[in-house]
C-alpha positions as CSV (number, residue, x, y, z in Angstrom):
1,M,-0.2,0.1,0.1
2,K,1.8,3.6,-0.9
3,K,2.0,5.8,1.7
4,S,-0.7,8.3,0.6
5,V,-3.7,5.7,0.5
6,Y,-1.9,4.8,4.2
7,Q,-2.3,8.3,5.7
8,T,-5.7,8.9,3.4
9,I,-7.2,5.6,5.3
10,I,-6.3,6.8,8.6
11,S,-7.4,10.2,7.9
12,L,-10.7,9.0,7.2
13,L,-10.9,6.5,10.4
14,I,-10.2,9.9,12.4
15,L,-12.9,11.9,10.7
16,V,-15.2,8.9,11.5
17,I,-14.3,8.9,15.3
18,V,-15.2,12.9,15.3
19,M,-18.3,12.5,14.1
20,S,-19.6,9.5,15.9
21,V,-18.4,11.6,19.1
22,F,-20.4,14.1,17.9
23,A,-23.4,11.9,17.4
24,V,-23.0,10.3,20.5
25,V,-23.3,13.9,22.0
26,N,-26.3,14.8,19.7
27,I,-28.4,11.4,20.6
28,Q,-27.5,12.1,24.4
29,V,-29.4,15.3,23.8
30,S,-32.5,13.8,22.3
31,L,-32.2,11.2,25.1
32,K,-32.8,14.5,27.6
33,Y,-34.8,16.3,26.0
34,E,-37.2,14.4,23.8
35,T,-38.0,11.4,26.2
36,E,-40.2,11.6,29.4
37,N,-37.2,9.9,31.3
38,M,-34.0,9.4,30.6
39,K,-34.4,5.5,30.8
40,D,-37.0,5.6,27.8
41,C,-35.6,5.2,24.5
42,I,-37.9,6.0,22.2
43,S,-38.0,9.7,21.2
44,L,-41.5,11.5,21.2
45,I,-40.8,13.2,18.6
46,S,-38.9,11.3,15.5
47,G,-40.0,7.9,17.0
48,R,-36.2,6.5,16.9
49,N,-34.9,4.2,19.1
50,L,-32.2,6.7,20.7
51,C,-30.8,3.8,22.8
52,Q,-29.9,1.7,19.6
53,E,-28.3,4.6,17.8
54,L,-26.2,5.2,20.7
55,L,-24.8,1.8,21.3
56,A,-24.2,1.7,17.6
57,S,-22.3,5.0,17.4
58,K,-20.0,3.4,20.3
59,I,-19.3,0.6,18.5
60,I,-18.3,2.4,15.6
61,I,-15.9,4.9,17.6
62,V,-14.3,1.4,19.3
63,I,-13.6,-0.5,15.9
64,C,-12.4,2.5,14.5
65,L,-10.0,3.2,17.2
66,I,-8.9,-0.7,16.9
67,A,-8.5,-0.2,13.2
68,I,-6.1,3.1,13.4
69,S,-4.2,0.9,16.2
70,G,-3.7,-2.1,14.3
71,M,-2.7,-0.1,11.3
72,L,-0.2,2.1,13.3
73,S,1.1,-1.2,15.0
74,F,2.0,-2.9,11.7
75,R,2.6,0.3,9.5
76,N,6.3,-1.1,8.6
77,K,4.3,-3.9,7.0
78,I,1.8,-2.4,5.4
79,V,3.1,0.8,3.9
80,S,5.4,0.0,1.2
81,L,7.8,2.5,-0.7
């Protein structure tokens, strides 16, 4: 893999992490204001299952962090000149 492709993939993974963190914050706000109490998962306004979306965003963050750490650990084997 070329160095530019490698750096692009790392950059895209970091961008996905940043967007997922923003999504987690957004979902937390929705849980606070769009449900009757914090333990309800269904939004009264949109009808979405907010707990499921929150879990999915957290899983995406963890998967991207694992992928980045793996790519950084094996950088010498992945990147060719």
